[in-house]
LOGU-404633 format. One line per 10 residues: number of its first residue (from 1); their letters; for each residue y, z, x negated of C-alpha. Coordinates in Angstrom, 1 decimal. Layout:
# residues N
NUM	A	Y Z X | ...;
***
This chain:
# residues 530
1	MHQSRLPPPG	0.0 0.0 0.0 | 3.5 -0.8 -1.2 | 4.7 2.5 -2.6 | 8.4 1.7 -2.2 | 7.8 1.7 1.5 | 6.2 5.1 1.7 | 8.1 7.4 4.0 | 10.1 10.0 2.2 | 9.1 13.6 2.5 | 10.5 14.9 5.7;
11	GTGSARKEQP	11.2 18.3 7.3 | 8.4 17.9 9.9 | 6.5 20.9 8.6 | 7.1 24.6 9.3 | 10.5 26.0 8.1 | 8.9 29.3 7.2 | 8.9 30.3 3.5 | 5.5 29.6 2.0 | 3.6 32.7 0.9 | 1.7 32.7 -2.4;
21	LTVHHLNQLL	-2.1 32.2 -2.0 | -3.9 35.3 -3.0 | -7.6 35.9 -3.5 | -7.7 37.6 -0.1 | -6.2 34.6 1.5 | -8.6 32.4 -0.4 | -11.6 34.4 1.0 | -10.3 34.0 4.5 | -9.7 30.3 4.0 | -13.2 29.7 2.6;
31	LVCSLVLLIA	-14.8 31.6 5.5 | -12.9 29.6 8.1 | -13.5 26.3 6.4 | -17.2 26.9 5.9 | -17.6 28.0 9.6 | -15.8 24.9 10.8 | -18.0 22.7 8.6 | -21.2 24.3 10.0 | -20.0 23.9 13.5 | -19.1 20.3 12.8;
41	VAAVRISSRS	-22.5 19.6 11.3 | -24.2 21.2 14.3 | -22.0 19.1 16.6 | -23.5 15.9 15.1 | -26.7 16.7 16.9 | -24.9 16.9 20.2 | -23.0 13.7 19.5 | -26.2 11.8 18.6 | -27.9 12.8 21.8 | -24.9 12.0 24.1;
51	GLPTLLVYLG	-24.1 8.7 22.3 | -20.5 9.7 21.7 | -18.8 9.0 18.4 | -18.5 12.1 16.3 | -14.8 11.7 16.0 | -14.3 13.1 19.5 | -16.3 16.2 18.7 | -14.3 16.9 15.5 | -11.0 16.2 17.3 | -12.2 18.7 20.0;
61	IGVAMGQDGV	-12.8 21.3 17.3 | -9.3 20.8 16.0 | -7.7 21.0 19.5 | -9.7 24.2 20.3 | -8.4 25.8 17.1 | -4.8 24.7 17.8 | -2.0 26.5 19.6 | -3.2 25.6 23.0 | -6.8 26.5 22.2 | -8.8 29.7 21.5;
71	GNVHFNNAEL	-7.8 29.7 17.8 | -4.0 29.7 18.6 | -3.3 28.1 15.2 | 0.3 26.7 15.0 | 0.3 23.6 12.9 | 3.0 20.8 13.0 | 3.2 19.5 9.5 | 2.9 15.7 10.1 | 3.6 15.0 6.4 | 0.7 17.1 5.2;
81	TQVIGYAALV	-1.6 15.5 7.8 | -0.6 12.1 6.6 | -1.3 12.8 3.0 | -4.7 14.4 3.7 | -5.5 11.6 6.1 | -4.7 9.0 3.4 | -7.0 10.8 0.9 | -9.7 11.0 3.5 | -9.4 7.3 4.3 | -9.9 6.5 0.6;
91	VILAEGGLGT	-13.1 8.5 0.6 | -14.3 7.0 3.9 | -13.5 3.4 2.8 | -15.3 4.0 -0.5 | -18.4 5.3 1.3 | -18.3 2.3 3.6 | -17.9 -0.1 0.8 | -20.8 1.4 -1.2 | -23.1 1.0 1.8 | -22.1 -2.6 2.5;
101	KWKEIKPALP	-24.7 -5.2 1.4 | -23.1 -8.3 0.1 | -25.8 -10.7 1.2 | -25.5 -9.4 4.7 | -21.7 -9.7 5.2 | -21.3 -12.8 3.0 | -22.0 -15.2 5.9 | -19.6 -13.2 8.2 | -16.7 -13.0 5.7 | -14.7 -16.0 7.0;
111	AASSLALVGV	-14.9 -14.8 10.6 | -14.2 -11.2 9.7 | -11.2 -12.2 7.5 | -9.8 -14.2 10.4 | -10.2 -11.2 12.7 | -8.6 -8.9 10.2 | -5.5 -11.1 9.8 | -5.1 -13.5 12.8 | -6.7 -11.1 15.2 | -4.4 -8.2 14.1;
121	AVSVGVTASA	-1.4 -10.4 14.6 | -2.5 -11.4 18.1 | -3.4 -7.8 19.0 | 0.0 -6.5 17.8 | 1.9 -9.1 19.7 | 0.1 -8.6 23.0 | 0.0 -4.8 22.9 | 3.6 -4.5 21.8 | 4.7 -6.8 24.6 | 2.9 -4.6 27.1;
131	AHYLIGLEWR	4.4 -1.4 25.6 | 7.9 -2.9 25.8 | 7.8 -4.6 29.3 | 5.4 -2.3 31.1 | 6.3 1.1 29.6 | 9.9 0.5 28.7 | 9.7 1.4 25.0 | 12.2 -0.2 22.6 | 10.8 -3.0 20.5 | 10.5 -1.0 17.3;
141	QALIIGAVVS	8.4 1.7 19.0 | 6.4 -1.0 20.9 | 5.7 -2.8 17.6 | 4.6 0.4 15.9 | 2.2 1.2 18.7 | 0.9 -2.3 18.7 | 0.2 -2.2 15.0 | -1.2 1.4 15.0 | -3.9 0.6 17.6 | -4.9 -2.7 16.1;
151	STDAAAVFSV	-7.3 -1.2 13.5 | -10.9 -0.9 14.4 | -13.3 1.8 13.2 | -16.8 0.9 12.0 | -17.9 4.5 12.0 | -17.2 4.9 15.7 | -19.0 1.6 16.5 | -22.1 2.3 14.5 | -22.4 5.9 15.6 | -23.2 4.6 19.1;
161	LRKIPLPARV	-25.1 1.5 18.0 | -27.3 3.0 15.3 | -30.3 3.0 17.7 | -29.8 -0.6 18.8 | -30.4 -3.2 16.0 | -28.0 -6.1 16.3 | -28.0 -9.6 14.9 | -26.9 -9.7 11.3 | -23.9 -11.8 12.1 | -22.5 -9.4 14.6;
171	TGILEAESGF	-23.1 -6.4 12.4 | -21.6 -8.2 9.4 | -18.4 -9.2 11.3 | -17.8 -5.7 12.7 | -18.4 -4.1 9.3 | -16.3 -6.4 7.2 | -13.5 -6.5 9.8 | -13.2 -2.7 9.8 | -13.1 -2.7 6.0 | -10.4 -5.5 5.8;
181	NDAPVVILVV	-8.1 -4.8 8.8 | -6.9 -1.4 7.6 | -4.8 -3.0 4.8 | -2.6 -5.3 6.9 | -2.3 -2.7 9.7 | -1.0 -0.1 7.3 | 1.5 -2.5 5.8 | 2.8 -3.4 9.3 | 3.1 0.2 10.4 | 5.0 1.2 7.3;
191	AFSTAGPVEH	7.3 -1.9 7.7 | 8.1 -1.1 11.3 | 8.7 2.5 10.5 | 11.3 2.0 7.9 | 14.9 3.1 8.7 | 16.4 -0.4 8.2 | 16.0 -3.4 10.5 | 12.6 -5.1 10.8 | 12.3 -8.0 8.5 | 11.9 -11.6 9.6;
201	WYALLGEITL	8.3 -12.4 10.4 | 8.0 -14.9 7.5 | 9.2 -12.4 5.0 | 6.8 -9.8 6.4 | 4.0 -12.3 6.3 | 4.7 -13.1 2.7 | 4.8 -9.4 1.8 | 1.5 -8.8 3.5 | -0.1 -11.7 1.7 | 1.2 -10.6 -1.7;
211	ELAIGAAIGI	0.1 -7.0 -1.2 | -3.4 -8.1 0.0 | -3.7 -10.5 -3.0 | -2.7 -7.7 -5.5 | -5.1 -5.2 -3.9 | -8.0 -7.7 -3.8 | -7.5 -8.7 -7.5 | -7.3 -5.1 -8.7 | -10.3 -4.0 -6.5 | -12.5 -6.8 -7.8;
221	AVGWLGAFGL	-11.5 -6.2 -11.4 | -12.0 -2.4 -11.3 | -15.3 -2.7 -9.4 | -16.7 -5.3 -11.8 | -15.6 -3.4 -14.9 | -16.9 -0.1 -13.5 | -20.3 -1.6 -12.6 | -20.6 -3.2 -16.0 | -19.9 0.0 -17.8 | -22.3 2.1 -15.7;
231	RHVALPASGL	-25.1 -0.4 -16.1 | -24.7 -0.5 -19.9 | -23.9 3.1 -20.7 | -26.6 5.7 -20.1 | -25.0 8.9 -19.0 | -26.6 12.2 -20.2 | -27.2 13.5 -16.7 | -28.1 11.8 -13.4 | -25.5 13.9 -11.5 | -22.7 12.2 -13.5;
241	YPIAVMAIAV	-23.4 8.8 -11.9 | -22.2 9.7 -8.4 | -19.1 11.4 -9.8 | -18.3 8.3 -12.0 | -18.8 5.9 -9.0 | -16.4 7.8 -6.7 | -13.9 8.2 -9.6 | -14.0 4.4 -10.1 | -13.4 3.8 -6.4 | -10.4 6.2 -6.4;
251	VAYAAGALAH	-9.0 4.5 -9.5 | -9.1 1.2 -7.6 | -7.1 2.6 -4.8 | -4.5 4.3 -7.0 | -4.1 1.3 -9.3 | -3.7 -1.0 -6.3 | -1.1 1.2 -4.6 | 0.9 1.8 -7.8 | 0.9 -2.0 -8.4 | 2.6 -2.4 -5.0;
261	GSGFLAVYLA	-0.6 -3.8 -3.6 | -3.0 -2.7 -0.9 | -4.8 0.3 -2.2 | -7.1 0.4 0.8 | -8.3 -3.1 0.3 | -8.8 -2.4 -3.4 | -10.9 0.6 -2.9 | -13.1 -1.1 -0.3 | -13.7 -4.2 -2.5 | -14.3 -2.1 -5.6;
271	SMLLGNAKLP	-16.8 0.1 -3.8 | -18.6 -3.0 -2.4 | -19.0 -4.4 -5.9 | -20.3 -1.0 -7.1 | -22.7 -0.8 -4.2 | -24.2 -4.2 -4.9 | -24.5 -3.7 -8.7 | -27.9 -2.0 -8.7 | -26.6 1.0 -10.6 | -28.9 3.7 -12.0;
281	HWPATRGFAE	-29.8 6.7 -9.7 | -28.4 4.8 -6.7 | -30.0 6.8 -3.9 | -28.5 10.0 -5.3 | -25.1 8.3 -5.6 | -25.4 7.0 -2.0 | -26.2 10.4 -0.7 | -23.3 12.0 -2.6 | -20.9 9.5 -1.2 | -22.2 10.0 2.3;
291	GLGWIAQIGM	-21.7 13.7 2.0 | -18.1 13.3 0.8 | -17.6 10.9 3.6 | -18.7 13.4 6.2 | -16.5 16.1 4.7 | -13.5 13.7 4.7 | -14.1 12.8 8.4 | -14.6 16.4 9.5 | -11.5 17.6 7.7 | -9.3 14.7 8.8;
301	FVLLGLLVTP	-10.3 14.9 12.5 | -10.0 18.6 12.7 | -6.5 18.5 11.1 | -5.5 15.7 13.5 | -6.7 17.9 16.4 | -4.6 20.8 15.1 | -1.5 18.6 15.0 | -1.9 17.8 18.7 | -0.1 19.9 21.4 | -2.0 19.2 24.6;
311	HEMADDIWPA	0.5 20.7 27.0 | 3.1 18.2 25.8 | 0.9 15.2 26.6 | 1.2 15.2 30.4 | 3.9 12.6 30.5 | 2.2 10.4 28.0 | -1.2 10.0 29.7 | -0.2 7.2 32.1 | 1.5 5.1 29.4 | -1.5 5.6 27.1;
321	LVIGLVLTMM	-3.9 4.4 29.9 | -1.8 1.3 30.6 | -1.4 0.3 26.9 | -5.1 1.0 26.3 | -6.1 -1.1 29.3 | -4.0 -4.0 28.0 | -5.4 -3.5 24.5 | -9.0 -3.4 25.7 | -9.0 -6.0 28.4 | -6.5 -8.5 27.0;
331	ARPLSVVVSL	-5.3 -8.0 23.4 | -8.8 -7.4 21.8 | -10.6 -10.2 23.7 | -7.8 -12.7 23.1 | -7.7 -11.8 19.4 | -11.5 -12.3 19.1 | -11.3 -15.7 20.9 | -8.4 -17.0 18.9 | -9.7 -15.7 15.6 | -13.3 -17.0 16.0;
341	LPFRIPWQEQ	-12.4 -20.4 17.6 | -13.2 -22.3 14.4 | -16.6 -20.6 13.9 | -18.4 -21.6 17.2 | -19.8 -18.1 17.8 | -21.7 -17.7 21.1 | -19.8 -16.2 24.0 | -22.3 -13.3 24.2 | -21.5 -12.2 20.6 | -17.8 -12.7 21.2;
351	ALLSWAGLRG	-18.0 -10.4 24.3 | -19.7 -7.7 22.3 | -17.2 -8.0 19.5 | -14.4 -7.7 22.0 | -15.9 -4.5 23.6 | -16.9 -3.1 20.2 | -13.3 -2.8 19.0 | -13.4 1.0 19.0 | -10.4 2.9 17.6 | -11.0 6.0 15.5;
361	AVPIILATIP	-9.3 7.9 12.8 | -7.0 5.2 11.3 | -4.7 4.8 14.4 | -4.2 8.5 14.8 | -3.4 8.9 11.1 | -1.1 5.9 11.1 | 0.7 7.4 14.1 | 2.0 10.2 11.7 | 3.9 7.6 9.7 | 6.8 7.2 12.2;
371	MVSGIAESRR	6.8 11.0 12.6 | 7.4 11.5 8.9 | 9.9 8.7 8.8 | 11.9 10.2 11.6 | 11.6 7.3 14.0 | 13.0 8.0 17.5 | 10.2 8.8 20.1 | 7.8 9.3 17.2 | 6.1 12.3 18.8 | 5.6 10.3 22.0;
381	IFNIVFVLVV	4.1 7.5 20.0 | 1.6 10.0 18.4 | 0.7 11.4 21.8 | 0.2 8.0 23.4 | -2.1 6.9 20.5 | -4.1 10.1 20.6 | -4.7 9.9 24.3 | -5.5 6.2 24.0 | -8.1 6.7 21.3 | -9.8 9.6 23.0;
391	VYTLIQGPTL	-10.0 8.1 26.5 | -11.1 4.6 25.6 | -13.6 5.9 23.0 | -15.1 7.9 25.9 | -15.3 4.8 28.0 | -16.3 2.2 25.4 | -18.6 4.3 23.3 | -21.4 5.2 25.8 | -21.3 1.7 27.3 | -21.7 -0.3 24.1;
401	PWLARKLRLG	-25.6 0.1 24.0 | -25.8 -0.9 27.6 | -23.6 -4.0 27.0 | -25.7 -5.0 24.0 | -28.9 -4.9 26.1 | -27.3 -6.8 29.0 | -26.1 -9.5 26.6 | -29.6 -9.6 25.0 | -28.2 -9.1 21.5 | -30.7 -6.4 20.4;
411	ASPGAADLGI	-32.8 -7.6 17.4 | -36.4 -6.8 17.1 | -37.1 -4.0 14.6 | -38.7 -5.0 11.3 | -40.3 -3.3 8.4 | -38.3 -0.5 6.8 | -36.9 -1.2 3.4 | -38.0 0.7 0.3 | -36.1 3.5 -1.3 | -35.9 2.6 -5.0;
421	ESAPLERLRG	-34.1 4.7 -7.5 | -33.5 3.5 -11.1 | -33.1 5.7 -14.2 | -32.2 4.0 -17.5 | -34.5 4.5 -20.5 | -31.9 3.8 -23.2 | -34.1 4.1 -26.2 | -36.9 2.0 -24.7 | -34.5 -0.6 -23.3 | -36.1 -0.2 -19.9;
431	HLLSVAIPKG	-35.9 1.4 -16.5 | -38.0 3.9 -14.6 | -38.1 2.9 -10.9 | -39.0 5.5 -8.3 | -40.3 3.8 -5.2 | -40.9 5.6 -1.9 | -43.0 3.8 0.7 | -41.5 4.6 4.1 | -42.9 4.4 7.6 | -43.3 0.8 8.8;
441	SRMHGVEVGE	-43.4 -0.6 5.3 | -45.8 -3.5 4.8 | -46.7 -2.3 1.4 | -49.2 0.0 3.2 | -52.7 -1.3 2.5 | -51.6 -3.4 -0.5 | -53.5 -3.0 -3.8 | -51.6 -2.3 -7.0 | -52.8 -5.5 -8.5 | -51.6 -7.4 -5.4;
451	LRLPPGAAVT	-48.0 -6.4 -6.1 | -47.9 -9.2 -8.7 | -45.1 -7.5 -10.7 | -43.6 -9.7 -13.4 | -44.9 -9.2 -17.0 | -43.1 -6.3 -18.5 | -43.3 -4.2 -15.4 | -46.2 -1.9 -14.3 | -47.0 0.9 -11.8 | -47.7 3.9 -14.1;
461	LVVRDAESFV	-48.1 6.7 -11.6 | -48.7 7.3 -7.9 | -47.8 10.6 -6.2 | -49.8 11.1 -3.0 | -50.1 14.3 -0.9 | -48.5 16.4 -3.7 | -50.9 15.1 -6.3 | -50.3 12.5 -8.9 | -52.7 10.0 -10.6 | -52.7 6.9 -12.7;
471	PAPTTVLRLG	-53.6 4.0 -10.4 | -56.1 1.3 -11.1 | -55.4 -2.4 -10.1 | -57.6 -1.8 -7.1 | -55.8 1.3 -5.9 | -54.7 0.8 -2.3 | -51.2 2.0 -1.6 | -50.4 4.1 1.5 | -47.5 5.2 3.6 | -45.7 8.2 2.0;
481	DELLVVATDP	-46.8 7.3 -1.5 | -44.2 7.5 -4.3 | -44.6 5.1 -7.2 | -43.2 5.3 -10.7 | -42.7 1.8 -12.0 | -41.6 1.1 -15.6 | -39.8 -2.2 -16.2 | -38.2 -3.6 -19.3 | -34.5 -4.4 -19.0 | -35.0 -8.2 -18.7;
491	VRDAAEKRLR	-37.4 -8.0 -15.7 | -35.9 -4.9 -14.0 | -34.2 -7.0 -11.2 | -37.2 -9.2 -10.7 | -39.5 -6.2 -10.4 | -37.3 -4.5 -7.8 | -36.9 -7.8 -5.9 | -40.7 -8.3 -5.8 | -41.2 -4.7 -4.6 | -38.8 -5.1 -1.8;
501	AVGQGGKLAG	-40.3 -8.4 -0.8 | -43.8 -6.9 -0.6 | -42.4 -3.9 1.3 | -41.1 -6.2 4.0 | -43.5 -9.1 3.9 | -46.8 -7.7 2.6 | -48.9 -9.0 -0.2 | -48.3 -12.6 1.0 | -44.5 -12.2 0.7 | -44.2 -15.0 -1.8;
511	WLGTEDGGTE	-45.8 -17.5 0.6 | -44.0 -16.2 3.7 | -40.5 -16.9 2.5 | -39.5 -13.3 2.1 | -39.3 -13.2 -1.7 | -35.6 -12.3 -1.5 | -36.4 -9.0 0.1 | -35.5 -10.0 3.6 | -31.9 -10.4 4.5 | -32.5 -9.8 8.1;
521	HHRTRHQTGH	-33.0 -6.1 7.8 | -29.4 -5.1 8.0 | -30.1 -1.9 10.0 | -31.5 -0.1 7.0 | -28.5 -0.2 4.8 | -28.0 3.6 5.1 | -31.6 4.3 4.2 | -31.9 2.2 1.0 | -30.4 2.3 -2.4 | -29.1 -1.3 -2.4;
***
């Protein structure tokens, strides 16, 4: 994001003199934070059963702790909320990029890029017009609301669709769009929230293009250099790899932002490159990133819930419902149709993409920017956005699986992918692959000799039922087995590719056209290392 446009620190926080943090205060803070985390973790179970996105549960926790709730906590520091929200978004985008498979979203990139640019422009125009003509907001406030609510949230979408496998193209478009559209939306919101007059559209378009180009270039460069370094330097402890990966992702964001580019696009692209680089100890890194992502989401949503004052929202409910209705039934479908016109995507997929434009954390965080900038009616803008996100997530979230079934877009489940972890053997110039055979894997029943690993790779140990043994070529593999495969550096990628192919296509994978490991199994990206 263009740093020169960042809103200056404002006086939106409490005017009380800050008290020094003592050990006693630290103990209280740790107790409260840990209890909130435990409650939030337990709430995920409720969310998964009800089909509601977890953001609503976390927002509810924050509201319950706020001044109108049982906690009676008075919090109105929009600037602090914005700063923490930005930091949380960096972590969330990094986690999303690390879990994105390049071969799955590559075919969807043109359509997703069009949605993230052309679609955002259409959505902003339609929504802002409704806010101006139907609600009576001034054009600046209307444009801010139109930009704020034009960013989709993949986490909200996939939290309700995780049990329904979708075609790879639909999943790829939704995932890539959510990673790309944050950048132009942030630039628009900051531009509309500046104190001066809104720039001409062509100047704003040029600025957006330049910032996206700078962010993309820095993100790709940092991601490539980081992946190259981690693959060629063996760190002394496996726990250092997750830390290094997340540090590289944050470097991409900071470098992109300081270079007056889009830091959000930089961190997403850098993380995507790292996630597809087959780094050592990848499952551990993926789990670490997911844990940080959960903490970021919980903290961000709870803080946003605290910032809300429910009793002040009565007058903003009706405007939020009207703007949300226009956004959901007109702006989003029109943006999908216009953006995807050159790609000849079936109407069923376009209908699901239109309804799957869930709003989540990003719009609420971006709604704090005009508050920090001191824009007139900024508190009303925040309230409208908050109500809109909550109400329409409640409506769209539970109905998404039903709509997917009605449109017959559910894909048939396939074989589960393997969990493969690589540890570098620097002195031997090789790698030790740890392979877990999950439920549904077609490696069950395959003999070790039938794996047909490339020369330079061999299964050295099998762990079964808490016992380990050295396998023979005729040893039959079973579900739940863990294999230790040693591969020299030149054949490491080929060995892993063959193992994944057998896991998804069986011992005849080479003749069944699944030697690439099966690109259709996009649903397992959160269960596998690569």
